[in-house]
Backbone as CSV, one residue per row, in Angstrom:
resi,resn,N_x,N_y,N_z,CA_x,CA_y,CA_z,C_x,C_y,C_z
1,MET,-27.509,-26.494,-32.623,-28.982,-26.952,-31.552,-29.949,-26.327,-32.650
2,VAL,-30.813,-26.867,-32.712,-32.318,-26.226,-33.452,-32.511,-26.287,-31.790
3,VAL,-33.622,-25.040,-31.730,-34.539,-24.537,-30.708,-35.379,-24.852,-31.195
4,ASP,-36.588,-25.494,-30.658,-37.426,-26.066,-31.071,-39.064,-25.329,-30.645
5,GLY,-39.121,-24.689,-29.560,-39.956,-24.312,-28.942,-39.908,-25.155,-27.318
6,ASN,-39.489,-25.980,-27.200,-39.916,-27.038,-26.100,-38.132,-27.172,-25.199
7,ILE,-38.378,-25.515,-24.823,-37.069,-24.893,-24.411,-37.295,-25.986,-23.094
8,THR,-38.067,-25.990,-22.202,-38.059,-26.802,-20.770,-37.324,-27.905,-20.867
9,ARG,-37.096,-28.450,-22.112,-36.732,-29.858,-22.376,-34.838,-29.956,-21.991
10,LEU,-34.702,-28.681,-22.225,-32.942,-28.607,-22.186,-32.583,-28.573,-20.705
11,PRO,-31.055,-29.221,-20.357,-31.184,-29.406,-19.155,-30.308,-28.158,-18.472
12,PRO,-31.438,-26.977,-17.636,-30.472,-26.290,-16.982,-29.662,-26.462,-15.801
13,LEU,-28.368,-25.250,-15.660,-27.905,-25.900,-14.411,-28.595,-25.545,-13.345
14,GLN,-28.260,-26.437,-11.967,-28.687,-25.678,-10.736,-28.223,-24.689,-10.230
15,GLY,-27.362,-24.596,-10.814,-27.016,-23.328,-10.089,-26.348,-22.487,-11.145
16,CYS,-26.238,-20.984,-10.434,-25.453,-19.815,-11.696,-24.036,-20.102,-11.281
17,LEU,-23.341,-20.507,-12.790,-21.644,-20.752,-12.823,-21.027,-19.038,-12.607
18,TYR,-21.770,-18.083,-12.313,-21.196,-17.153,-12.030,-20.971,-16.491,-10.688
19,CYS,-22.366,-16.400,-10.231,-22.405,-15.744,-8.978,-22.464,-17.088,-7.895
20,HIS,-22.780,-18.211,-8.721,-22.932,-19.633,-7.787,-24.522,-19.630,-6.815
21,ALA,-24.950,-19.186,-7.087,-26.347,-18.669,-6.024,-27.325,-20.320,-7.246
22,GLU,-28.010,-20.811,-6.085,-29.081,-22.099,-6.522,-30.434,-21.910,-7.166
23,GLY,-30.862,-22.016,-7.668,-32.232,-22.059,-8.521,-32.204,-20.016,-9.035
24,THR,-31.386,-19.779,-9.722,-32.058,-18.533,-9.801,-31.623,-18.222,-11.614
25,THR,-31.453,-19.404,-11.982,-30.921,-19.686,-13.576,-32.009,-19.995,-14.477
26,SER,-32.571,-19.888,-15.546,-33.571,-19.872,-16.275,-33.191,-19.547,-17.751
27,LEU,-33.559,-20.449,-18.618,-33.680,-20.466,-19.888,-34.464,-20.094,-20.741
28,PHE,-33.780,-18.827,-21.927,-34.711,-18.213,-22.620,-34.778,-18.596,-24.081
29,PRO,-35.838,-17.991,-24.836,-35.508,-18.197,-26.658,-34.243,-17.468,-26.817
30,GLY,-33.166,-17.493,-28.156,-32.362,-16.757,-28.272,-32.992,-15.670,-29.120
31,ARG,-32.595,-14.322,-29.276,-33.287,-13.661,-29.934,-32.363,-13.337,-31.055
32,ARG,-32.863,-12.612,-32.247,-31.947,-12.406,-33.244,-32.012,-10.692,-33.695
33,VAL,-30.924,-9.967,-33.585,-30.521,-8.435,-33.624,-29.697,-8.281,-34.827
34,LEU,-30.341,-7.695,-35.714,-30.083,-7.495,-36.995,-29.559,-8.741,-37.738
35,GLY,-30.253,-9.399,-37.726,-30.357,-11.207,-38.396,-29.219,-11.392,-38.144
36,ILE,-28.819,-11.500,-36.731,-27.516,-12.224,-35.942,-27.723,-12.518,-34.623
37,GLY,-27.335,-13.979,-34.225,-27.580,-14.496,-33.483,-29.008,-15.570,-32.995
38,GLY,-29.619,-15.915,-32.291,-30.731,-16.422,-31.992,-30.889,-17.583,-32.155
39,GLU,-29.633,-18.486,-32.373,-29.518,-19.647,-32.749,-29.543,-20.768,-31.294
40,PHE,-29.080,-19.997,-30.337,-28.670,-20.914,-28.920,-29.859,-20.212,-28.157
41,PRO,-30.514,-21.235,-26.730,-31.105,-20.211,-26.079,-30.345,-19.380,-25.468
42,ILE,-31.047,-18.178,-24.413,-29.830,-17.910,-23.430,-30.165,-18.283,-21.633
43,LEU,-29.002,-18.496,-21.294,-29.252,-18.741,-19.859,-29.003,-17.327,-19.044
44,ARG,-30.248,-17.018,-18.211,-30.003,-15.646,-17.377,-30.361,-16.344,-16.002
45,CYS,-28.886,-15.714,-15.171,-29.028,-15.757,-13.902,-30.272,-14.183,-13.292
46,SER,-31.280,-14.546,-12.368,-31.732,-13.545,-11.515,-31.020,-12.790,-10.767
47,ARG,-30.368,-13.572,-10.256,-29.440,-12.568,-8.900,-28.606,-11.751,-9.646
48,CYS,-27.206,-12.356,-10.223,-26.098,-11.230,-10.871,-26.364,-10.663,-12.398
49,GLY,-27.758,-11.244,-13.358,-27.713,-10.542,-14.077,-26.902,-11.125,-15.052
50,THR,-26.175,-11.959,-15.345,-25.061,-12.839,-16.181,-26.208,-13.662,-17.127
51,THR,-25.587,-13.166,-18.412,-26.431,-14.213,-19.307,-25.024,-14.792,-20.385
52,ALA,-25.720,-15.871,-20.697,-24.943,-16.586,-21.847,-25.943,-17.621,-22.859
53,GLU,-25.266,-17.520,-23.921,-25.454,-18.708,-25.033,-25.539,-20.175,-24.503
54,PHE,-26.734,-21.367,-24.485,-26.770,-22.578,-24.128,-26.690,-23.534,-25.201
55,ASP,-25.569,-23.989,-25.160,-25.903,-25.150,-26.146,-26.002,-26.496,-25.914
56,ALA,-27.010,-27.461,-25.801,-27.101,-28.574,-24.458,-28.514,-29.454,-25.706
57,ASP,-27.951,-30.945,-25.615,-28.564,-31.720,-26.296,-29.128,-32.359,-25.531
58,PRO,-30.664,-32.857,-25.274,-31.573,-33.116,-24.147,-30.801,-34.692,-24.642
59,ALA,-30.367,-35.105,-25.327,-30.394,-36.466,-25.238,-28.995,-36.741,-24.903
60,LEU,-28.001,-35.538,-24.667,-26.694,-35.789,-24.128,-26.617,-34.728,-23.037
61,PRO,-27.044,-34.990,-21.800,-27.258,-33.990,-21.225,-25.667,-33.766,-20.408
62,GLU,-24.911,-34.607,-20.672,-23.316,-34.216,-19.904,-22.820,-33.220,-21.107
63,ALA,-23.202,-33.270,-22.127,-22.349,-32.550,-23.298,-22.739,-31.531,-24.218
64,TRP,-22.450,-30.857,-22.696,-22.976,-29.041,-22.957,-21.926,-27.819,-23.027
65,HIS,-22.004,-26.966,-24.166,-21.407,-26.032,-23.797,-22.207,-24.492,-23.667
66,ILE,-21.302,-23.318,-23.530,-21.408,-22.518,-22.900,-20.732,-20.882,-23.351
67,ARG,-21.487,-20.093,-23.705,-20.526,-18.990,-24.032,-21.536,-17.732,-23.663
68,PHE,-20.331,-16.808,-22.339,-21.194,-15.987,-21.755,-20.919,-14.647,-22.788
69,ARG,-22.558,-13.934,-22.644,-22.554,-12.925,-23.094,-22.594,-11.330,-22.537
70,HIS,-22.670,-11.624,-21.472,-23.130,-10.328,-20.512,-22.498,-10.788,-19.354
71,CYS,-21.557,-10.504,-18.772,-20.935,-10.524,-17.083,-20.934,-9.898,-16.210
72,ASN,-21.176,-9.646,-15.130,-21.484,-8.506,-14.054,-20.058,-8.453,-13.521
73,SER,-19.913,-6.885,-14.169,-18.328,-6.789,-13.038,-17.942,-6.183,-12.027
74,ASP,-19.070,-6.502,-11.324,-18.893,-6.429,-9.820,-17.409,-6.944,-9.334
75,PRO,-16.790,-6.443,-8.407,-15.673,-6.491,-8.139,-15.524,-8.294,-7.396
76,ARG,-16.557,-8.609,-6.721,-16.923,-9.830,-6.531,-16.617,-11.182,-6.877
77,TYR,-16.946,-11.009,-8.623,-16.696,-11.395,-9.343,-15.609,-11.319,-10.344
78,PHE,-14.803,-10.984,-10.216,-13.654,-10.092,-11.111,-12.852,-11.538,-11.700
79,TYR,-12.353,-13.245,-10.749,-12.004,-13.701,-11.562,-12.842,-14.514,-12.125
80,VAL,-13.879,-14.673,-12.484,-15.211,-15.988,-13.049,-14.944,-14.559,-14.249
81,ALA,-14.968,-13.520,-13.732,-15.396,-12.535,-15.399,-14.029,-12.313,-15.895
82,LEU,-13.166,-12.102,-15.622,-11.831,-12.346,-16.667,-11.318,-13.837,-16.758
83,HIS,-11.919,-14.524,-17.089,-12.099,-15.701,-17.073,-13.452,-16.433,-18.184
84,PHE,-14.767,-15.755,-18.041,-15.802,-16.072,-18.839,-16.139,-14.728,-20.209
85,ASP,-15.581,-13.713,-19.771,-15.947,-12.382,-20.756,-15.911,-12.685,-21.979
86,LYS,-14.505,-13.112,-22.461,-13.977,-13.297,-23.325,-13.163,-14.839,-24.183
87,ALA,-14.143,-15.655,-23.294,-13.408,-17.044,-23.336,-13.843,-17.929,-24.868
88,GLY,-15.354,-16.886,-25.398,-15.773,-17.921,-26.106,-16.373,-18.901,-25.855
89,TRP,-16.555,-19.933,-26.835,-16.806,-21.420,-26.431,-16.542,-22.279,-25.227
90,LEU,-16.998,-22.465,-24.360,-16.416,-23.611,-23.681,-17.080,-24.594,-23.117
91,THR,-16.366,-25.942,-23.297,-17.176,-27.159,-22.686,-17.641,-27.374,-21.179
92,GLY,-18.988,-27.924,-20.918,-19.020,-27.710,-19.450,-18.049,-28.296,-18.722
93,GLN,-17.326,-28.939,-18.944,-15.696,-29.396,-17.718,-15.214,-28.137,-17.692
94,GLN,-14.858,-27.630,-18.829,-13.784,-26.535,-18.631,-14.686,-24.999,-17.590
95,ALA,-16.097,-24.829,-18.061,-16.762,-23.824,-17.107,-16.970,-24.439,-16.055
96,LEU,-16.825,-25.457,-15.619,-17.299,-26.140,-14.136,-16.255,-25.791,-13.750
97,THR,-15.131,-26.292,-14.211,-13.416,-25.754,-13.386,-13.017,-24.309,-13.277
98,ILE,-14.192,-23.623,-13.758,-13.345,-21.858,-13.728,-14.481,-21.235,-12.755
99,SER,-15.878,-22.054,-12.944,-16.611,-21.626,-11.742,-16.280,-21.983,-10.102
100,THR,-15.634,-23.009,-10.214,-15.009,-23.871,-9.187,-14.071,-22.667,-8.583
101,ASP,-13.053,-22.695,-9.506,-12.303,-22.024,-8.742,-12.103,-20.385,-8.647
102,GLY,-13.453,-20.336,-9.192,-13.849,-18.611,-9.107,-14.755,-18.708,-7.544
103,TYR,-15.261,-19.735,-7.308,-15.849,-19.559,-6.211,-15.040,-19.765,-4.617
104,ILE,-13.672,-20.584,-5.076,-12.815,-20.416,-4.203,-12.095,-19.148,-3.958
105,GLN,-11.565,-18.512,-4.969,-11.003,-16.872,-5.142,-12.104,-16.062,-4.015
106,ARG,-13.504,-16.434,-4.824,-13.851,-15.348,-3.868,-14.335,-15.270,-2.525
107,GLN,-14.241,-16.710,-2.269,-14.267,-16.730,-0.811,-12.418,-16.578,-0.036
108,ARG,-11.769,-16.288,-0.540,-10.488,-16.349,-0.472,-10.316,-14.835,0.014
109,VAL,-10.660,-13.813,-1.216,-11.102,-12.869,-0.906,-11.663,-12.452,0.104
110,GLN,-12.833,-12.601,0.384,-13.230,-12.307,1.731,-12.839,-12.565,2.396
111,GLN,-12.387,-13.619,2.886,-11.595,-13.675,4.193,-10.585,-12.954,4.276
112,ALA,-9.135,-12.647,3.541,-8.731,-11.148,3.754,-8.953,-10.209,3.922
113,GLN,-9.944,-10.022,3.210,-11.087,-8.210,3.631,-11.451,-8.722,5.412
114,SER,-11.366,-9.514,6.050,-12.004,-9.985,6.882,-10.545,-9.909,7.888
115,GLY,-9.633,-9.819,7.718,-8.225,-10.318,8.184,-7.794,-11.367,8.158
116,ASP,-8.639,-12.634,7.797,-8.254,-14.052,7.861,-7.383,-14.499,6.982
117,LEU,-6.331,-14.614,7.407,-5.257,-15.224,6.444,-4.270,-16.793,6.381
118,SER,-5.504,-17.389,7.624,-5.314,-18.721,8.066,-4.978,-19.377,7.103
119,TRP,-5.774,-19.803,5.964,-5.215,-20.219,4.706,-4.270,-20.063,3.714
120,LEU,-3.625,-19.143,4.233,-2.251,-19.165,3.140,-1.364,-20.406,3.830
121,GLN,-0.361,-21.207,2.687,0.507,-21.844,3.615,1.885,-21.187,3.606
122,PRO,3.012,-21.707,4.685,3.872,-20.617,5.131,5.260,-20.571,4.003
123,GLU,5.630,-19.710,3.694,6.965,-19.702,2.939,8.271,-19.467,3.073
124,GLN,9.102,-19.862,2.276,10.541,-19.358,2.917,11.134,-18.045,2.342
125,ILE,12.013,-17.942,3.135,12.517,-16.353,3.058,13.964,-16.962,2.554
126,PRO,14.941,-15.921,2.269,16.627,-16.747,2.060,17.124,-16.361,3.488
127,GLU,17.539,-17.498,4.218,18.219,-17.414,5.561,18.924,-16.385,5.528
128,ASP,20.100,-15.581,4.926,20.451,-14.963,5.370,19.987,-13.388,5.308
129,GLU,18.866,-13.110,4.842,17.821,-12.205,4.979,16.390,-12.531,5.552
130,ARG,16.183,-13.109,7.081,15.149,-13.343,7.747,14.883,-12.292,7.844
131,ALA,13.332,-11.829,7.226,12.410,-10.650,7.886,10.950,-11.118,8.661
132,GLY,11.167,-12.321,9.341,9.769,-12.868,9.618,9.068,-13.760,8.422
133,GLN,8.002,-14.049,9.100,7.142,-15.000,8.163,6.585,-14.676,7.004
134,PRO,6.897,-15.079,5.563,6.245,-14.665,4.580,4.867,-15.229,4.763
135,TYR,4.067,-14.400,3.785,2.354,-14.869,3.656,2.493,-15.326,2.217
136,LEU,3.352,-14.086,1.663,3.187,-14.619,-0.088,4.578,-14.813,-0.574
137,SER,5.026,-15.224,-1.969,6.142,-15.409,-2.555,5.965,-15.237,-3.578
138,LEU,6.148,-14.403,-4.142,5.490,-13.947,-5.884,6.777,-13.902,-6.788
139,LYS,7.238,-14.816,-7.504,7.378,-14.735,-8.659,7.251,-13.999,-10.118
140,GLY,8.358,-13.493,-10.557,8.093,-12.595,-11.647,7.442,-11.211,-11.164
141,THR,8.532,-10.573,-10.182,7.859,-8.905,-9.781,8.850,-8.631,-10.277
142,SER,8.676,-7.156,-11.056,9.483,-6.241,-11.079,9.171,-5.012,-10.274
143,LEU,10.257,-4.155,-10.080,10.664,-2.985,-9.475,10.880,-2.259,-10.524
144,ARG,9.702,-0.534,-10.240,9.999,-0.307,-11.283,9.562,1.742,-11.027
145,GLU,10.364,2.316,-11.724,10.251,3.612,-11.803,9.643,4.430,-12.408
146,PRO,8.788,5.598,-12.123,8.012,6.081,-13.179,9.364,7.221,-13.930
147,VAL,8.377,7.517,-15.398,9.898,8.203,-15.826,8.676,9.079,-16.251
148,GLY,9.011,10.540,-16.668,8.020,11.632,-17.443,6.908,11.543,-16.288
149,THR,6.302,12.507,-16.566,4.529,12.502,-16.267,3.474,12.735,-18.074
150,GLY,2.330,12.827,-17.993,1.821,12.780,-18.927,0.605,13.690,-18.759
151,ILE,-0.743,13.204,-19.400,-1.668,14.494,-19.010,-1.845,13.950,-17.647
152,LEU,-2.727,15.296,-16.761,-2.953,15.578,-15.644,-1.906,14.768,-14.848
153,GLY,-0.574,14.789,-14.930,0.131,14.638,-13.820,0.381,12.857,-14.036
154,LEU,0.028,12.456,-14.628,0.030,10.338,-14.546,1.213,10.607,-15.389
155,GLY,2.301,9.195,-14.876,2.972,8.643,-15.536,3.177,8.487,-16.990
156,SER,4.166,8.696,-17.436,3.812,8.230,-19.271,4.484,6.719,-19.381
157,GLY,5.493,6.570,-18.333,5.941,5.347,-18.199,6.900,5.121,-17.154
158,SER,7.566,3.695,-17.038,8.420,3.214,-16.231,10.029,2.745,-16.632
159,THR,10.505,2.785,-15.684,11.983,1.690,-15.929,12.261,0.576,-15.270
160,VAL,12.245,-0.424,-15.455,12.756,-1.392,-14.585,13.975,-1.604,-14.236
161,LEU,13.872,-1.118,-12.960,15.257,-1.020,-11.896,15.796,-2.814,-11.537
162,ASP,14.991,-3.741,-11.071,15.375,-4.666,-10.988,13.858,-5.760,-11.275
163,SER,14.207,-7.025,-10.978,13.008,-8.405,-11.094,13.798,-9.291,-10.717
164,GLY,12.728,-10.103,-9.656,13.058,-11.271,-8.856,11.901,-11.539,-8.278
165,LYS,11.812,-12.396,-6.946,10.933,-12.909,-6.173,10.589,-11.865,-5.305
166,LEU,9.375,-12.018,-4.953,8.952,-10.519,-3.527,8.310,-11.449,-2.687
167,PHE,8.800,-11.444,-1.324,8.382,-12.071,-0.228,7.369,-10.623,0.805
168,VAL,6.514,-10.908,1.225,5.590,-10.570,1.964,5.308,-10.664,3.265
169,THR,5.804,-10.044,4.136,5.808,-10.409,5.787,4.516,-9.868,6.006
170,GLY,4.446,-9.491,7.669,3.345,-9.015,8.021,3.880,-7.319,8.517
171,ASP,4.937,-7.102,7.997,5.149,-5.481,8.301,6.395,-5.346,6.641
172,MET,6.953,-5.895,5.955,7.647,-5.782,4.851,7.149,-6.318,3.667
173,LEU,8.057,-5.515,2.362,8.061,-6.166,0.930,9.513,-6.565,0.966
174,TYR,9.903,-7.626,0.754,11.750,-7.953,0.345,11.435,-8.505,-0.800
175,LEU,11.765,-7.792,-2.059,12.272,-8.307,-3.315,13.828,-8.889,-3.826
176,ASP,14.079,-10.201,-4.096,15.110,-11.057,-3.664,15.488,-10.858,-5.174
177,GLY,15.917,-9.669,-5.565,15.936,-9.267,-7.142,17.149,-9.932,-7.841
178,GLN,17.889,-9.180,-8.998,18.618,-10.154,-9.716,19.596,-9.275,-9.270
179,ARG,19.709,-8.200,-9.061,20.866,-6.845,-8.991,20.619,-6.790,-7.538
180,GLN,20.191,-6.973,-7.148,20.255,-6.695,-4.958,18.926,-7.111,-4.514
181,VAL,19.143,-7.188,-3.524,18.008,-6.847,-2.266,17.531,-5.877,-1.950
182,TRP,16.024,-5.573,-2.368,15.354,-4.412,-1.728,14.175,-4.434,-0.920
183,LYS,14.492,-3.774,0.216,13.597,-3.587,1.188,12.743,-2.828,1.357
184,TYR,11.084,-3.110,1.665,10.411,-2.105,1.885,9.741,-2.041,2.983
185,PRO,9.790,-1.602,3.908,8.678,-1.803,5.386,7.400,-1.007,5.053
186,PHE,5.961,-1.516,5.662,4.798,-1.165,5.135,4.482,0.666,5.390
187,ASP,5.018,0.850,5.985,5.078,2.151,6.657,5.499,3.334,4.962
188,VAL,5.834,2.659,3.852,6.476,3.428,2.798,5.657,2.688,1.842
189,ILE,4.323,1.933,2.138,3.476,1.795,1.076,2.235,3.111,1.299
190,LYS,1.893,3.532,-0.248,1.501,4.622,-0.590,-0.448,4.101,-1.222
191,ASP,0.063,3.221,-2.007,-1.245,2.655,-2.690,-1.026,1.363,-3.287
192,ILE,-2.370,0.416,-3.206,-1.918,-1.047,-3.530,-3.362,-0.639,-4.546
193,ARG,-3.047,-1.540,-5.862,-4.317,-2.001,-6.368,-3.929,-2.951,-7.410
194,TYR,-5.107,-3.095,-8.491,-5.028,-4.202,-9.583,-5.847,-4.039,-10.740
195,SER,-5.572,-3.926,-12.227,-6.268,-4.492,-13.046,-6.753,-5.605,-13.678
196,ASP,-6.670,-5.817,-14.681,-7.332,-7.051,-15.451,-5.889,-8.147,-15.664
197,GLN,-4.612,-7.326,-15.644,-3.524,-7.535,-16.251,-2.583,-7.502,-15.188
198,ALA,-2.807,-6.729,-13.955,-1.803,-6.931,-12.980,-1.878,-6.223,-11.630
199,TRP,-1.186,-6.747,-10.853,-0.966,-6.114,-9.379,-0.300,-4.888,-9.026
200,THR,-0.030,-3.809,-8.630,1.018,-2.667,-8.380,0.606,-2.240,-6.998
201,VAL,2.142,-2.048,-6.268,2.379,-1.755,-4.762,3.204,-0.421,-4.999
202,THR,2.748,0.581,-4.894,3.480,1.791,-4.934,4.237,2.146,-3.729
203,VAL,5.429,2.439,-3.708,6.220,2.948,-2.428,6.778,4.128,-2.311
204,GLU,6.913,4.904,-1.502,7.808,6.142,-1.318,8.389,6.220,-0.071
205,GLN,9.850,6.741,-0.687,10.778,7.362,0.730,11.714,8.232,-0.161
206,GLY,11.564,9.143,1.040,11.900,10.295,0.937,10.615,11.240,-0.474
207,ASP,11.452,11.657,-1.802,10.920,12.001,-2.908,11.146,11.284,-3.774
208,ARG,11.396,10.025,-3.377,11.143,8.762,-4.844,10.228,7.998,-4.469
209,ALA,9.646,7.807,-5.937,8.408,6.739,-5.770,8.904,5.577,-6.839
210,VAL,8.504,4.278,-6.230,8.577,3.606,-7.107,7.338,2.592,-6.817
211,SER,7.699,1.359,-7.810,6.538,0.355,-7.815,6.748,-0.988,-7.881
212,MET,6.436,-1.726,-7.418,6.674,-3.166,-7.409,5.482,-3.672,-8.383
213,GLN,5.259,-4.901,-9.549,4.373,-4.808,-10.107,4.720,-6.414,-10.728
214,GLY,3.492,-7.367,-10.554,3.278,-8.654,-11.260,2.051,-8.893,-11.955
215,THR,2.159,-10.021,-12.228,0.897,-10.132,-13.935,0.261,-11.869,-13.488
216,ASN,-0.655,-11.987,-13.793,-1.357,-12.997,-13.200,-0.544,-14.184,-13.764
217,LEU,-0.150,-14.922,-12.652,0.795,-16.340,-13.713,-0.041,-17.570,-13.289
218,PRO,-0.263,-18.560,-14.036,-1.051,-19.927,-14.083,-0.718,-20.428,-12.413
219,ASP,0.525,-20.322,-11.965,1.001,-21.079,-10.886,1.109,-19.995,-9.753
220,GLN,0.396,-19.050,-9.390,0.101,-18.071,-8.535,-1.411,-17.897,-8.126
221,ILE,-1.581,-17.464,-7.321,-3.008,-16.574,-6.862,-3.281,-15.487,-7.945
222,ASP,-4.288,-15.389,-8.189,-4.362,-14.234,-8.804,-4.097,-13.086,-8.376
223,VAL,-4.177,-11.365,-9.406,-3.950,-10.430,-9.139,-5.085,-9.586,-8.162
224,GLN,-5.993,-10.080,-8.096,-6.796,-9.450,-7.338,-6.566,-10.289,-5.559
225,LEU,-6.616,-11.492,-5.805,-6.310,-11.739,-4.096,-5.230,-11.519,-3.596
226,ILE,-4.039,-11.316,-4.409,-2.332,-10.762,-4.215,-2.913,-9.621,-3.918
227,ALA,-3.612,-8.416,-4.454,-3.357,-6.990,-3.389,-4.395,-6.785,-2.719
228,THR,-5.161,-7.753,-2.498,-6.209,-8.099,-1.055,-5.537,-8.283,-0.068
229,VAL,-4.588,-9.370,-0.420,-3.995,-9.667,1.201,-2.758,-9.123,1.423
230,ILE,-2.459,-8.430,0.464,-0.927,-7.245,0.947,-1.777,-6.222,1.855
231,GLU,-2.809,-5.726,0.963,-3.680,-4.190,1.413,-4.092,-5.176,3.172
232,ALA,-4.999,-6.004,3.410,-4.944,-6.545,4.722,-3.460,-6.605,5.605
233,LEU,-2.411,-7.311,5.100,-1.148,-7.070,6.068,-1.091,-5.254,6.413
234,TRP,-1.199,-4.623,5.213,-0.685,-3.427,4.977,-1.702,-2.546,6.385
235,ARG,-3.300,-2.899,6.445,-4.119,-2.173,6.843,-3.844,-2.782,8.376
236,LYS,-3.641,-3.817,9.255,-3.138,-4.808,9.749,-1.761,-4.080,10.744
237,TYR,-1.082,-3.620,9.788,0.051,-3.028,10.437,0.252,-1.611,10.337
238,LEU,-0.730,-1.028,10.207,-0.865,0.466,10.342,-1.801,0.214,11.598
239,ALA,-2.358,-0.234,11.978,-3.523,0.070,13.243,-2.948,-0.807,14.499
240,GLY,-2.016,-1.139,14.381,-1.133,-1.318,15.334,-1.033,-2.623,16.299
241,PRO,-0.251,-2.854,17.353,0.150,-3.681,18.298,-1.119,-4.931,18.532
242,GLN,-2.456,-3.789,18.857,-3.762,-4.061,19.194,-4.509,-5.387,18.067
243,SER,-4.191,-5.296,16.846,-4.622,-5.657,15.943,-4.038,-7.084,15.905
244,GLN,-2.638,-7.206,16.464,-1.606,-8.367,16.061,-2.613,-9.863,16.857
């Protein structure tokens, strides 16, 4: 598409695909830097600061494409950042699907942070080892033990002790592993975190620390939401009966 100066003829979106604010996006002519770029106009959001190249034909308003160039790294936008940042060119339908899923994910994170887990569907735990109503069941979970220490005392690696399906109840982490069943009450949890690739829960019993870890899977909620739900349940447990 050639930008002919009449950039207002291009069909800008009604809202930001990234932060979902309405009326905050504007189109600007593309700029060449060291002879690179400038072919496509830039779509910029005044609220989150995200920018993207926007390829649209005024004669075909539904056949647009978008490529994100600068993404806001605020944790609120974890999901959309993960899917937009290095995705390259996306069709309009692909971008809208990611944006919709990202909006839902952000609302779920906010609900979990406030202690509202009513949106979670009941899960089934093995009948012979019932440990309460599971809020989450997470396949592909590995149980790991740190091996050695690296710089500044950080673990330099880990050994996989077992793997299987993790059930998260209101007071326990229950891993139905291939080798055995592993149970960890919430009072031994020491750390909960997530990265772009994985969520990790570290537990410590006596002088032994192990961690449960899982990665982003297409048919499970994403790693940020998993970590947020587990942390919400953990904090509710630590607060005692008055929070139940």
